[in-house]
PDB file of N, H, CA, C and O in Angstrom:
ATOM      1  N   MET A   1      31.181 -73.148 -49.904  1.00  0.00           N
ATOM      2  CA  MET A   1      30.454 -73.004 -48.653  1.00  0.00           C
ATOM      3  C   MET A   1      29.520 -74.201 -48.472  1.00  0.00           C
ATOM      4  O   MET A   1      28.835 -74.610 -49.410  1.00  0.00           O
ATOM      5  N   ARG A   2      29.499 -74.754 -47.270  1.00  0.00           N
ATOM      6  H   ARG A   2      30.055 -74.421 -46.508  1.00  0.00           H
ATOM      7  CA  ARG A   2      28.631 -75.900 -47.009  1.00  0.00           C
ATOM      8  C   ARG A   2      27.206 -75.439 -46.781  1.00  0.00           C
ATOM      9  O   ARG A   2      26.959 -74.398 -46.173  1.00  0.00           O
ATOM     10  N   GLN A   3      26.296 -76.217 -47.270  1.00  0.00           N
ATOM     11  H   GLN A   3      26.497 -77.063 -47.764  1.00  0.00           H
ATOM     12  CA  GLN A   3      24.880 -75.916 -47.094  1.00  0.00           C
ATOM     13  C   GLN A   3      24.401 -76.596 -45.808  1.00  0.00           C
ATOM     14  O   GLN A   3      24.371 -77.824 -45.725  1.00  0.00           O
ATOM     15  N   LEU A   4      24.027 -75.793 -44.809  1.00  0.00           N
ATOM     16  H   LEU A   4      24.051 -74.796 -44.877  1.00  0.00           H
ATOM     17  CA  LEU A   4      23.549 -76.307 -43.523  1.00  0.00           C
ATOM     18  C   LEU A   4      22.165 -75.739 -43.241  1.00  0.00           C
ATOM     19  O   LEU A   4      21.871 -74.604 -43.616  1.00  0.00           O
ATOM     20  N   TRP A   5      21.328 -76.505 -42.594  1.00  0.00           N
ATOM     21  H   TRP A   5      21.567 -77.427 -42.289  1.00  0.00           H
ATOM     22  CA  TRP A   5      20.029 -76.032 -42.155  1.00  0.00           C
ATOM     23  C   TRP A   5      19.608 -76.820 -40.927  1.00  0.00           C
ATOM     24  O   TRP A   5      20.111 -77.917 -40.686  1.00  0.00           O
ATOM     25  N   GLU A   6      18.699 -76.272 -40.160  1.00  0.00           N
ATOM     26  H   GLU A   6      18.291 -75.381 -40.356  1.00  0.00           H
ATOM     27  CA  GLU A   6      18.206 -76.939 -38.958  1.00  0.00           C
ATOM     28  C   GLU A   6      16.949 -77.715 -39.301  1.00  0.00           C
ATOM     29  O   GLU A   6      16.028 -77.188 -39.925  1.00  0.00           O
ATOM     30  N   ASN A   7      16.922 -78.960 -38.892  1.00  0.00           N
ATOM     31  H   ASN A   7      17.670 -79.388 -38.385  1.00  0.00           H
ATOM     32  CA  ASN A   7      15.761 -79.806 -39.106  1.00  0.00           C
ATOM     33  C   ASN A   7      14.663 -79.338 -38.165  1.00  0.00           C
ATOM     34  O   ASN A   7      14.848 -79.394 -36.950  1.00  0.00           O
ATOM     35  N   PRO A   8      13.512 -78.871 -38.685  1.00  0.00           N
ATOM     36  CA  PRO A   8      12.481 -78.299 -37.817  1.00  0.00           C
ATOM     37  C   PRO A   8      11.826 -79.319 -36.882  1.00  0.00           C
ATOM     38  O   PRO A   8      11.341 -78.947 -35.813  1.00  0.00           O
ATOM     39  N   LEU A   9      11.806 -80.592 -37.266  1.00  0.00           N
ATOM     40  H   LEU A   9      12.200 -80.895 -38.134  1.00  0.00           H
ATOM     41  CA  LEU A   9      11.149 -81.601 -36.439  1.00  0.00           C
ATOM     42  C   LEU A   9      12.008 -81.983 -35.232  1.00  0.00           C
ATOM     43  O   LEU A   9      11.519 -82.007 -34.103  1.00  0.00           O
ATOM     44  N   MET A  10      13.283 -82.280 -35.472  1.00  0.00           N
ATOM     45  H   MET A  10      13.680 -82.261 -36.390  1.00  0.00           H
ATOM     46  CA  MET A  10      14.150 -82.783 -34.406  1.00  0.00           C
ATOM     47  C   MET A  10      15.102 -81.731 -33.852  1.00  0.00           C
ATOM     48  O   MET A  10      15.655 -81.915 -32.768  1.00  0.00           O
ATOM     49  N   GLY A  11      15.304 -80.631 -34.577  1.00  0.00           N
ATOM     50  H   GLY A  11      14.854 -80.482 -35.458  1.00  0.00           H
ATOM     51  CA  GLY A  11      16.235 -79.614 -34.120  1.00  0.00           C
ATOM     52  C   GLY A  11      17.676 -79.936 -34.441  1.00  0.00           C
ATOM     53  O   GLY A  11      18.584 -79.245 -33.978  1.00  0.00           O
ATOM     54  N   TRP A  12      17.908 -80.995 -35.243  1.00  0.00           N
ATOM     55  H   TRP A  12      17.171 -81.557 -35.620  1.00  0.00           H
ATOM     56  CA  TRP A  12      19.257 -81.363 -35.636  1.00  0.00           C
ATOM     57  C   TRP A  12      19.739 -80.451 -36.745  1.00  0.00           C
ATOM     58  O   TRP A  12      18.930 -79.906 -37.495  1.00  0.00           O
ATOM     59  N   THR A  13      21.038 -80.279 -36.857  1.00  0.00           N
ATOM     60  H   THR A  13      21.695 -80.721 -36.247  1.00  0.00           H
ATOM     61  CA  THR A  13      21.608 -79.559 -37.990  1.00  0.00           C
ATOM     62  C   THR A  13      21.825 -80.554 -39.105  1.00  0.00           C
ATOM     63  O   THR A  13      22.465 -81.587 -38.909  1.00  0.00           O
ATOM     64  N   SER A  14      21.292 -80.246 -40.279  1.00  0.00           N
ATOM     65  H   SER A  14      20.772 -79.407 -40.438  1.00  0.00           H
ATOM     66  CA  SER A  14      21.428 -81.112 -41.443  1.00  0.00           C
ATOM     67  C   SER A  14      22.360 -80.451 -42.445  1.00  0.00           C
ATOM     68  O   SER A  14      22.616 -79.249 -42.378  1.00  0.00           O
ATOM     69  N   THR A  15      22.862 -81.254 -43.373  1.00  0.00           N
ATOM     70  H   THR A  15      22.654 -82.231 -43.428  1.00  0.00           H
ATOM     71  CA  THR A  15      23.777 -80.745 -44.384  1.00  0.00           C
ATOM     72  C   THR A  15      23.512 -81.414 -45.720  1.00  0.00           C
ATOM     73  O   THR A  15      23.011 -82.537 -45.775  1.00  0.00           O
ATOM     74  N   GLY A  16      23.849 -80.725 -46.786  1.00  0.00           N
ATOM     75  H   GLY A  16      24.257 -79.812 -46.742  1.00  0.00           H
ATOM     76  CA  GLY A  16      23.737 -81.290 -48.119  1.00  0.00           C
ATOM     77  C   GLY A  16      24.981 -82.063 -48.512  1.00  0.00           C
ATOM     78  O   GLY A  16      24.998 -82.704 -49.563  1.00  0.00           O
ATOM     79  N   ASP A  17      26.025 -82.017 -47.690  1.00  0.00           N
ATOM     80  H   ASP A  17      26.010 -81.496 -46.836  1.00  0.00           H
ATOM     81  CA  ASP A  17      27.278 -82.705 -47.977  1.00  0.00           C
ATOM     82  C   ASP A  17      27.256 -84.088 -47.336  1.00  0.00           C
ATOM     83  O   ASP A  17      27.284 -84.184 -46.109  1.00  0.00           O
ATOM     84  N   PRO A  18      27.208 -85.175 -48.131  1.00  0.00           N
ATOM     85  CA  PRO A  18      27.137 -86.516 -47.537  1.00  0.00           C
ATOM     86  C   PRO A  18      28.398 -86.918 -46.789  1.00  0.00           C
ATOM     87  O   PRO A  18      28.359 -87.849 -45.985  1.00  0.00           O
ATOM     88  N   TYR A  19      29.518 -86.237 -47.032  1.00  0.00           N
ATOM     89  H   TYR A  19      29.550 -85.481 -47.685  1.00  0.00           H
ATOM     90  CA  TYR A  19      30.769 -86.577 -46.357  1.00  0.00           C
ATOM     91  C   TYR A  19      31.055 -85.690 -45.149  1.00  0.00           C
ATOM     92  O   TYR A  19      32.112 -85.824 -44.532  1.00  0.00           O
ATOM     93  N   ALA A  20      30.146 -84.795 -44.800  1.00  0.00           N
ATOM     94  H   ALA A  20      29.288 -84.687 -45.301  1.00  0.00           H
ATOM     95  CA  ALA A  20      30.389 -83.841 -43.717  1.00  0.00           C
ATOM     96  C   ALA A  20      30.576 -84.528 -42.370  1.00  0.00           C
ATOM     97  O   ALA A  20      31.317 -84.021 -41.528  1.00  0.00           O
ATOM     98  N   ASN A  21      29.934 -85.651 -42.145  1.00  0.00           N
ATOM     99  H   ASN A  21      29.331 -86.062 -42.829  1.00  0.00           H
ATOM    100  CA  ASN A  21      29.994 -86.322 -40.844  1.00  0.00           C
ATOM    101  C   ASN A  21      30.984 -87.474 -40.812  1.00  0.00           C
ATOM    102  O   ASN A  21      30.987 -88.265 -39.868  1.00  0.00           O
ATOM    103  N   VAL A  22      31.823 -87.575 -41.835  1.00  0.00           N
ATOM    104  H   VAL A  22      31.821 -86.933 -42.601  1.00  0.00           H
ATOM    105  CA  VAL A  22      32.823 -88.637 -41.862  1.00  0.00           C
ATOM    106  C   VAL A  22      33.934 -88.258 -40.899  1.00  0.00           C
ATOM    107  O   VAL A  22      34.653 -87.283 -41.115  1.00  0.00           O
ATOM    108  N   GLY A  23      34.065 -89.033 -39.843  1.00  0.00           N
ATOM    109  H   GLY A  23      33.480 -89.825 -39.668  1.00  0.00           H
ATOM    110  CA  GLY A  23      35.065 -88.732 -38.825  1.00  0.00           C
ATOM    111  C   GLY A  23      36.364 -89.459 -39.053  1.00  0.00           C
ATOM    112  O   GLY A  23      36.553 -90.093 -40.092  1.00  0.00           O
ATOM    113  N   ASP A  24      37.261 -89.374 -38.092  1.00  0.00           N
ATOM    114  H   ASP A  24      37.107 -88.860 -37.249  1.00  0.00           H
ATOM    115  CA  ASP A  24      38.570 -90.011 -38.205  1.00  0.00           C
ATOM    116  C   ASP A  24      38.480 -91.526 -38.354  1.00  0.00           C
ATOM    117  O   ASP A  24      39.284 -92.126 -39.066  1.00  0.00           O
ATOM    118  N   ALA A  25      37.524 -92.138 -37.700  1.00  0.00           N
ATOM    119  H   ALA A  25      36.870 -91.650 -37.122  1.00  0.00           H
ATOM    120  CA  ALA A  25      37.427 -93.592 -37.718  1.00  0.00           C
ATOM    121  C   ALA A  25      36.705 -94.125 -38.943  1.00  0.00           C
ATOM    122  O   ALA A  25      36.717 -95.335 -39.170  1.00  0.00           O
ATOM    123  N   ALA A  26      36.083 -93.281 -39.733  1.00  0.00           N
ATOM    124  H   ALA A  26      36.073 -92.298 -39.549  1.00  0.00           H
ATOM    125  CA  ALA A  26      35.261 -93.744 -40.839  1.00  0.00           C
ATOM    126  C   ALA A  26      36.074 -94.179 -42.048  1.00  0.00           C
ATOM    127  O   ALA A  26      35.644 -95.074 -42.775  1.00  0.00           O
ATOM    128  N   LEU A  27      37.221 -93.585 -42.284  1.00  0.00           N
ATOM    129  H   LEU A  27      37.571 -92.859 -41.693  1.00  0.00           H
ATOM    130  CA  LEU A  27      38.050 -93.946 -43.421  1.00  0.00           C
ATOM    131  C   LEU A  27      39.382 -94.491 -42.925  1.00  0.00           C
ATOM    132  O   LEU A  27      40.034 -93.891 -42.071  1.00  0.00           O
ATOM    133  N   SER A  28      39.775 -95.632 -43.472  1.00  0.00           N
ATOM    134  H   SER A  28      39.246 -96.119 -44.166  1.00  0.00           H
ATOM    135  CA  SER A  28      41.093 -96.171 -43.158  1.00  0.00           C
ATOM    136  C   SER A  28      41.637 -96.832 -44.421  1.00  0.00           C
ATOM    137  O   SER A  28      40.873 -97.335 -45.244  1.00  0.00           O
ATOM    138  N   PHE A  29      42.940 -96.828 -44.567  1.00  0.00           N
ATOM    139  H   PHE A  29      43.561 -96.419 -43.898  1.00  0.00           H
ATOM    140  CA  PHE A  29      43.580 -97.340 -45.761  1.00  0.00           C
ATOM    141  C   PHE A  29      44.757 -98.205 -45.373  1.00  0.00           C
ATOM    142  O   PHE A  29      45.297 -98.095 -44.272  1.00  0.00           O
ATOM    143  N   ASP A  30      45.150 -99.079 -46.308  1.00  0.00           N
ATOM    144  H   ASP A  30      44.712 -99.168 -47.203  1.00  0.00           H
ATOM    145  CA  ASP A  30      46.276 -99.978 -46.051  1.00  0.00           C
ATOM    146  C   ASP A  30      47.618 -99.269 -46.104  1.00  0.00           C
ATOM    147  O   ASP A  30      48.584 -99.715 -45.484  1.00  0.00           O
ATOM    148  N   SER A  31      47.685 -98.158 -46.846  1.00  0.00           N
ATOM    149  H   SER A  31      46.900 -97.795 -47.349  1.00  0.00           H
ATOM    150  CA  SER A  31      48.947 -97.439 -46.953  1.00  0.00           C
ATOM    151  C   SER A  31      48.689 -95.945 -47.077  1.00  0.00           C
ATOM    152  O   SER A  31      47.579 -95.513 -47.388  1.00  0.00           O
ATOM    153  N   GLU A  32      49.734 -95.167 -46.829  1.00  0.00           N
ATOM    154  H   GLU A  32      50.635 -95.518 -46.576  1.00  0.00           H
ATOM    155  CA  GLU A  32      49.636 -93.719 -46.954  1.00  0.00           C
ATOM    156  C   GLU A  32      49.381 -93.333 -48.414  1.00  0.00           C
ATOM    157  O   GLU A  32      48.640 -92.391 -48.694  1.00  0.00           O
ATOM    158  N   GLU A  33      49.995 -94.062 -49.329  1.00  0.00           N
ATOM    159  H   GLU A  33      50.597 -94.827 -49.102  1.00  0.00           H
ATOM    160  CA  GLU A  33      49.814 -93.770 -50.749  1.00  0.00           C
ATOM    161  C   GLU A  33      48.366 -93.986 -51.181  1.00  0.00           C
ATOM    162  O   GLU A  33      47.833 -93.207 -51.971  1.00  0.00           O
ATOM    163  N   ALA A  34      47.725 -95.042 -50.667  1.00  0.00           N
ATOM    164  H   ALA A  34      48.159 -95.675 -50.025  1.00  0.00           H
ATOM    165  CA  ALA A  34      46.331 -95.321 -51.007  1.00  0.00           C
ATOM    166  C   ALA A  34      45.414 -94.220 -50.481  1.00  0.00           C
ATOM    167  O   ALA A  34      44.447 -93.841 -51.141  1.00  0.00           O
ATOM    168  N   ALA A  35      45.722 -93.709 -49.292  1.00  0.00           N
ATOM    169  H   ALA A  35      46.508 -94.017 -48.756  1.00  0.00           H
ATOM    170  CA  ALA A  35      44.919 -92.628 -48.712  1.00  0.00           C
ATOM    171  C   ALA A  35      45.047 -91.358 -49.538  1.00  0.00           C
ATOM    172  O   ALA A  35      44.055 -90.687 -49.822  1.00  0.00           O
ATOM    173  N   LYS A  36      46.288 -91.029 -49.925  1.00  0.00           N
ATOM    174  H   LYS A  36      47.094 -91.574 -49.695  1.00  0.00           H
ATOM    175  CA  LYS A  36      46.517 -89.831 -50.737  1.00  0.00           C
ATOM    176  C   LYS A  36      45.834 -89.954 -52.093  1.00  0.00           C
ATOM    177  O   LYS A  36      45.221 -88.998 -52.568  1.00  0.00           O
ATOM    178  N   ALA A  37      45.936 -91.120 -52.716  1.00  0.00           N
ATOM    179  H   ALA A  37      46.434 -91.897 -52.330  1.00  0.00           H
ATOM    180  CA  ALA A  37      45.319 -91.332 -54.029  1.00  0.00           C
ATOM    181  C   ALA A  37      43.800 -91.178 -53.944  1.00  0.00           C
ATOM    182  O   ALA A  37      43.191 -90.586 -54.835  1.00  0.00           O
ATOM    183  N   PHE A  38      43.188 -91.700 -52.895  1.00  0.00           N
ATOM    184  H   PHE A  38      43.682 -92.182 -52.171  1.00  0.00           H
ATOM    185  CA  PHE A  38      41.742 -91.579 -52.713  1.00  0.00           C
ATOM    186  C   PHE A  38      41.330 -90.114 -52.594  1.00  0.00           C
ATOM    187  O   PHE A  38      40.386 -89.674 -53.250  1.00  0.00           O
ATOM    188  N   ALA A  39      42.047 -89.356 -51.748  1.00  0.00           N
ATOM    189  H   ALA A  39      42.814 -89.713 -51.216  1.00  0.00           H
ATOM    190  CA  ALA A  39      41.714 -87.947 -51.542  1.00  0.00           C
ATOM    191  C   ALA A  39      41.913 -87.143 -52.822  1.00  0.00           C
ATOM    192  O   ALA A  39      41.081 -86.301 -53.162  1.00  0.00           O
ATOM    193  N   GLU A  40      43.002 -87.395 -53.530  1.00  0.00           N
ATOM    194  H   GLU A  40      43.678 -88.079 -53.255  1.00  0.00           H
ATOM    195  CA  GLU A  40      43.267 -86.668 -54.769  1.00  0.00           C
ATOM    196  C   GLU A  40      42.249 -87.012 -55.852  1.00  0.00           C
ATOM    197  O   GLU A  40      41.857 -86.147 -56.635  1.00  0.00           O
ATOM    198  N   ARG A  41      41.823 -88.270 -55.896  1.00  0.00           N
ATOM    199  H   ARG A  41      42.142 -88.972 -55.259  1.00  0.00           H
ATOM    200  CA  ARG A  41      40.811 -88.699 -56.873  1.00  0.00           C
ATOM    201  C   ARG A  41      39.491 -87.956 -56.659  1.00  0.00           C
ATOM    202  O   ARG A  41      38.765 -87.685 -57.615  1.00  0.00           O
ATOM    203  N   HIS A  42      39.183 -87.627 -55.394  1.00  0.00           N
ATOM    204  H   HIS A  42      39.773 -87.848 -54.617  1.00  0.00           H
ATOM    205  CA  HIS A  42      37.941 -86.908 -55.073  1.00  0.00           C
ATOM    206  C   HIS A  42      38.130 -85.393 -55.023  1.00  0.00           C
ATOM    207  O   HIS A  42      37.174 -84.655 -54.784  1.00  0.00           O
ATOM    208  N   GLY A  43      39.357 -84.930 -55.248  1.00  0.00           N
ATOM    209  H   GLY A  43      40.133 -85.530 -55.443  1.00  0.00           H
ATOM    210  CA  GLY A  43      39.624 -83.499 -55.232  1.00  0.00           C
ATOM    211  C   GLY A  43      39.585 -82.887 -53.840  1.00  0.00           C
ATOM    212  O   GLY A  43      39.277 -81.705 -53.683  1.00  0.00           O
ATOM    213  N   TRP A  44      39.896 -83.687 -52.837  1.00  0.00           N
ATOM    214  H   TRP A  44      40.146 -84.647 -52.964  1.00  0.00           H
ATOM    215  CA  TRP A  44      39.845 -83.233 -51.435  1.00  0.00           C
ATOM    216  C   TRP A  44      41.217 -82.764 -50.979  1.00  0.00           C
ATOM    217  O   TRP A  44      42.242 -83.271 -51.435  1.00  0.00           O
ATOM    218  N   GLU A  45      41.228 -81.790 -50.073  1.00  0.00           N
ATOM    219  H   GLU A  45      40.396 -81.378 -49.702  1.00  0.00           H
ATOM    220  CA  GLU A  45      42.439 -81.495 -49.318  1.00  0.00           C
ATOM    221  C   GLU A  45      42.539 -82.583 -48.261  1.00  0.00           C
ATOM    222  O   GLU A  45      41.518 -83.072 -47.778  1.00  0.00           O
ATOM    223  N   TYR A  46      43.742 -82.961 -47.902  1.00  0.00           N
ATOM    224  H   TYR A  46      44.571 -82.563 -48.295  1.00  0.00           H
ATOM    225  CA  TYR A  46      43.856 -84.069 -46.951  1.00  0.00           C
ATOM    226  C   TYR A  46      44.983 -83.862 -45.962  1.00  0.00           C
ATOM    227  O   TYR A  46      45.913 -83.086 -46.179  1.00  0.00           O
ATOM    228  N   LEU A  47      44.858 -84.589 -44.868  1.00  0.00           N
ATOM    229  H   LEU A  47      44.103 -85.220 -44.692  1.00  0.00           H
ATOM    230  CA  LEU A  47      45.875 -84.667 -43.833  1.00  0.00           C
ATOM    231  C   LEU A  47      45.946 -86.136 -43.431  1.00  0.00           C
ATOM    232  O   LEU A  47      44.964 -86.697 -42.946  1.00  0.00           O
ATOM    233  N   VAL A  48      47.091 -86.749 -43.627  1.00  0.00           N
ATOM    234  H   VAL A  48      47.889 -86.293 -44.021  1.00  0.00           H
ATOM    235  CA  VAL A  48      47.247 -88.173 -43.312  1.00  0.00           C
ATOM    236  C   VAL A  48      47.662 -88.303 -41.854  1.00  0.00           C
ATOM    237  O   VAL A  48      48.672 -87.736 -41.438  1.00  0.00           O
ATOM    238  N   LYS A  49      46.883 -89.047 -41.082  1.00  0.00           N
ATOM    239  H   LYS A  49      46.062 -89.507 -41.420  1.00  0.00           H
ATOM    240  CA  LYS A  49      47.206 -89.310 -39.684  1.00  0.00           C
ATOM    241  C   LYS A  49      47.614 -90.772 -39.550  1.00  0.00           C
ATOM    242  O   LYS A  49      46.922 -91.672 -40.028  1.00  0.00           O
ATOM    243  N   LYS A  50      48.726 -90.986 -38.905  1.00  0.00           N
ATOM    244  H   LYS A  50      49.288 -90.255 -38.518  1.00  0.00           H
ATOM    245  CA  LYS A  50      49.188 -92.358 -38.661  1.00  0.00           C
ATOM    246  C   LYS A  50      48.287 -93.010 -37.614  1.00  0.00           C
ATOM    247  O   LYS A  50      47.883 -92.368 -36.645  1.00  0.00           O
ATOM    248  N   HIS A  51      47.975 -94.297 -37.819  1.00  0.00           N
ATOM    249  H   HIS A  51      48.303 -94.818 -38.606  1.00  0.00           H
ATOM    250  CA  HIS A  51      47.149 -95.029 -36.864  1.00  0.00           C
ATOM    251  C   HIS A  51      47.966 -95.295 -35.602  1.00  0.00           C
ATOM    252  O   HIS A  51      49.072 -95.831 -35.671  1.00  0.00           O
ATOM    253  N   HIS A  52      47.424 -94.923 -34.469  1.00  0.00           N
ATOM    254  H   HIS A  52      46.525 -94.488 -34.412  1.00  0.00           H
ATOM    255  CA  HIS A  52      48.102 -95.115 -33.190  1.00  0.00           C
ATOM    256  C   HIS A  52      47.348 -96.168 -32.393  1.00  0.00           C
ATOM    257  O   HIS A  52      46.170 -95.995 -32.078  1.00  0.00           O
ATOM    258  N   THR A  53      48.026 -97.248 -32.071  1.00  0.00           N
ATOM    259  H   THR A  53      48.982 -97.389 -32.326  1.00  0.00           H
ATOM    260  CA  THR A  53      47.428 -98.298 -31.247  1.00  0.00           C
ATOM    261  C   THR A  53      47.960 -98.139 -29.834  1.00  0.00           C
ATOM    262  O   THR A  53      49.151 -98.339 -29.596  1.00  0.00           O
ATOM    263  N   PRO A  54      47.087 -97.780 -28.883  1.00  0.00           N
ATOM    264  CA  PRO A  54      47.561 -97.619 -27.506  1.00  0.00           C
ATOM    265  C   PRO A  54      47.978 -98.961 -26.905  1.00  0.00           C
ATOM    266  O   PRO A  54      47.384-100.000 -27.193  1.00  0.00           O
ATOM    267  N   LEU A  55      48.993 -98.915 -26.080  1.00  0.00           N
ATOM    268  H   LEU A  55      49.476 -98.071 -25.846  1.00  0.00           H
ATOM    269  CA  LEU A  55      49.438-100.120 -25.384  1.00  0.00           C
ATOM    270  C   LEU A  55      48.595-100.290 -24.129  1.00  0.00           C
ATOM    271  O   LEU A  55      48.675 -99.482 -23.204  1.00  0.00           O
ATOM    272  N   LEU A  56      47.801-101.325 -24.103  1.00  0.00           N
ATOM    273  H   LEU A  56      47.736-101.981 -24.855  1.00  0.00           H
ATOM    274  CA  LEU A  56      46.915-101.573 -22.968  1.00  0.00           C
ATOM    275  C   LEU A  56      47.435-102.744 -22.154  1.00  0.00           C
ATOM    276  O   LEU A  56      47.882-103.753 -22.700  1.00  0.00           O
ATOM    277  N   LYS A  57      47.370-102.593 -20.863  1.00  0.00           N
ATOM    278  H   LYS A  57      47.007-101.774 -20.420  1.00  0.00           H
ATOM    279  CA  LYS A  57      47.755-103.662 -19.958  1.00  0.00           C
ATOM    280  C   LYS A  57      46.530-104.547 -19.740  1.00  0.00           C
ATOM    281  O   LYS A  57      45.500-104.079 -19.256  1.00  0.00           O
ATOM    282  N   VAL A  58      46.642-105.798 -20.090  1.00  0.00           N
ATOM    283  H   VAL A  58      47.479-106.178 -20.484  1.00  0.00           H
ATOM    284  CA  VAL A  58      45.516-106.718 -19.967  1.00  0.00           C
ATOM    285  C   VAL A  58      45.274-107.000 -18.489  1.00  0.00           C
ATOM    286  O   VAL A  58      46.174-107.420 -17.761  1.00  0.00           O
ATOM    287  N   ARG A  59      44.051-106.761 -18.069  1.00  0.00           N
ATOM    288  H   ARG A  59      43.320-106.419 -18.660  1.00  0.00           H
ATOM    289  CA  ARG A  59      43.674-107.004 -16.678  1.00  0.00           C
ATOM    290  C   ARG A  59      42.329-107.727 -16.659  1.00  0.00           C
ATOM    291  O   ARG A  59      41.498-107.563 -17.552  1.00  0.00           O
ATOM    292  N   ALA A  60      42.148-108.509 -15.641  1.00  0.00           N
ATOM    293  H   ALA A  60      42.823-108.642 -14.915  1.00  0.00           H
ATOM    294  CA  ALA A  60      40.871-109.175 -15.432  1.00  0.00           C
ATOM    295  C   ALA A  60      39.941-108.228 -14.673  1.00  0.00           C
ATOM    296  O   ALA A  60      40.406-107.353 -13.943  1.00  0.00           O
ATOM    297  N   TYR A  61      38.669-108.395 -14.839  1.00  0.00           N
ATOM    298  H   TYR A  61      38.291-109.106 -15.433  1.00  0.00           H
ATOM    299  CA  TYR A  61      37.698-107.579 -14.135  1.00  0.00           C
ATOM    300  C   TYR A  61      37.889-107.716 -12.623  1.00  0.00           C
ATOM    301  O   TYR A  61      37.711-106.751 -11.880  1.00  0.00           O
ATOM    302  N   ALA A  62      38.246-108.895 -12.182  1.00  0.00           N
ATOM    303  H   ALA A  62      38.392-109.679 -12.786  1.00  0.00           H
ATOM    304  CA  ALA A  62      38.426-109.148 -10.748  1.00  0.00           C
ATOM    305  C   ALA A  62      39.569-108.321 -10.158  1.00  0.00           C
ATOM    306  O   ALA A  62      39.589-108.074  -8.952  1.00  0.00           O
ATOM    307  N   ASP A  63      40.524-107.889 -10.994  1.00  0.00           N
ATOM    308  H   ASP A  63      40.508-108.090 -11.974  1.00  0.00           H
ATOM    309  CA  ASP A  63      41.637-107.072 -10.496  1.00  0.00           C
ATOM    310  C   ASP A  63      41.157-105.761  -9.886  1.00  0.00           C
ATOM    311  O   ASP A  63      41.850-105.183  -9.048  1.00  0.00           O
ATOM    312  N   ASN A  64      40.000-105.288 -10.287  1.00  0.00           N
ATOM    313  H   ASN A  64      39.438-105.757 -10.967  1.00  0.00           H
ATOM    314  CA  ASN A  64      39.441-104.052  -9.727  1.00  0.00           C
ATOM    315  C   ASN A  64      39.091-104.197  -8.249  1.00  0.00           C
ATOM    316  O   ASN A  64      38.959-103.194  -7.547  1.00  0.00           O
ATOM    317  N   PHE A  65      38.941-105.421  -7.772  1.00  0.00           N
ATOM    318  H   PHE A  65      39.049-106.236  -8.342  1.00  0.00           H
ATOM    319  CA  PHE A  65      38.468-105.659  -6.414  1.00  0.00           C
ATOM    320  C   PHE A  65      39.494-106.362  -5.535  1.00  0.00           C
ATOM    321  O   PHE A  65      39.168-106.760  -4.417  1.00  0.00           O
ATOM    322  N   LYS A  66      40.726-106.524  -6.010  1.00  0.00           N
ATOM    323  H   LYS A  66      40.991-106.200  -6.919  1.00  0.00           H
ATOM    324  CA  LYS A  66      41.756-107.210  -5.233  1.00  0.00           C
ATOM    325  C   LYS A  66      42.155-106.382  -4.012  1.00  0.00           C
ATOM    326  O   LYS A  66      42.151-105.152  -4.057  1.00  0.00           O
ATOM    327  N   TRP A  67      42.495-107.062  -2.936  1.00  0.00           N
ATOM    328  H   TRP A  67      42.498-108.061  -2.900  1.00  0.00           H
ATOM    329  CA  TRP A  67      42.964-106.411  -1.718  1.00  0.00           C
ATOM    330  C   TRP A  67      44.377-105.921  -1.959  1.00  0.00           C
ATOM    331  O   TRP A  67      45.250-106.698  -2.346  1.00  0.00           O
ATOM    332  N   LYS A  68      44.603-104.662  -1.736  1.00  0.00           N
ATOM    333  H   LYS A  68      43.894-104.031  -1.421  1.00  0.00           H
ATOM    334  CA  LYS A  68      45.911-104.063  -1.979  1.00  0.00           C
ATOM    335  C   LYS A  68      46.624-103.719  -0.673  1.00  0.00           C
ATOM    336  O   LYS A  68      47.620-102.996  -0.677  1.00  0.00           O
ATOM    337  N   GLY A  69      46.125-104.223   0.415  1.00  0.00           N
ATOM    338  H   GLY A  69      45.315-104.810   0.419  1.00  0.00           H
ATOM    339  CA  GLY A  69      46.739-103.954   1.705  1.00  0.00           C
ATOM    340  C   GLY A  69      46.111-102.723   2.351  1.00  0.00           C
ATOM    341  O   GLY A  69      45.276-102.055   1.741  1.00  0.00           O
ATOM    342  N   PRO A  70      46.511-102.425   3.581  1.00  0.00           N
ATOM    343  CA  PRO A  70      45.938-101.271   4.286  1.00  0.00           C
ATOM    344  C   PRO A  70      46.376 -99.967   3.591  1.00  0.00           C
ATOM    345  O   PRO A  70      47.406 -99.930   2.917  1.00  0.00           O
ATOM    346  N   PRO A  71      45.589 -98.915   3.762  1.00  0.00           N
ATOM    347  CA  PRO A  71      45.961 -97.633   3.143  1.00  0.00           C
ATOM    348  C   PRO A  71      47.298 -97.119   3.684  1.00  0.00           C
ATOM    349  O   PRO A  71      47.609 -97.296   4.862  1.00  0.00           O
ATOM    350  N   LYS A  72      48.058 -96.502   2.842  1.00  0.00           N
ATOM    351  H   LYS A  72      47.805 -96.358   1.885  1.00  0.00           H
ATOM    352  CA  LYS A  72      49.363 -95.928   3.226  1.00  0.00           C
ATOM    353  C   LYS A  72      49.135 -94.687   4.079  1.00  0.00           C
ATOM    354  O   LYS A  72      48.227 -93.898   3.817  1.00  0.00           O
ATOM    355  N   THR A  73      49.954 -94.527   5.085  1.00  0.00           N
ATOM    356  H   THR A  73      50.691 -95.168   5.298  1.00  0.00           H
ATOM    357  CA  THR A  73      49.892 -93.323   5.917  1.00  0.00           C
ATOM    358  C   THR A  73      51.200 -92.565   5.765  1.00  0.00           C
ATOM    359  O   THR A  73      52.168 -93.097   5.220  1.00  0.00           O
ATOM    360  N   GLU A  74      51.236 -91.326   6.242  1.00  0.00           N
ATOM    361  H   GLU A  74      50.450 -90.894   6.685  1.00  0.00           H
ATOM    362  CA  GLU A  74      52.449 -90.523   6.118  1.00  0.00           C
ATOM    363  C   GLU A  74      53.580 -91.074   6.987  1.00  0.00           C
ATOM    364  O   GLU A  74      54.748 -90.788   6.721  1.00  0.00           O
ATOM    365  N   GLU A  75      53.263 -91.853   8.012  1.00  0.00           N
ATOM    366  H   GLU A  75      52.315 -92.086   8.228  1.00  0.00           H
ATOM    367  CA  GLU A  75      54.272 -92.414   8.912  1.00  0.00           C
ATOM    368  C   GLU A  75      55.038 -93.540   8.249  1.00  0.00           C
ATOM    369  O   GLU A  75      56.175 -93.808   8.638  1.00  0.00           O
ATOM    370  N   ASP A  76      54.456 -94.218   7.254  1.00  0.00           N
ATOM    371  H   ASP A  76      53.532 -94.000   6.939  1.00  0.00           H
ATOM    372  CA  ASP A  76      55.104 -95.384   6.618  1.00  0.00           C
ATOM    373  C   ASP A  76      56.253 -94.990   5.753  1.00  0.00           C
ATOM    374  O   ASP A  76      56.897 -95.851   5.153  1.00  0.00           O
TER     375      ASP A  76
END
């Protein structure tokens, strides 16, 4: 069971577990095997998530303000 308490000064929830706030972005490894070995070395249960790099279309800031022609109507 995790030890949690409310900080009386700020009202934040505190924990005695230093790894409780480690999110998805905090740990990354070069390989799946390295990730598994790290988790097993610490006695943790783990779930390996593959890194997903979204495909972004490179646009200039000015593209937000380009003239796109008159608004389309239902007659067109």
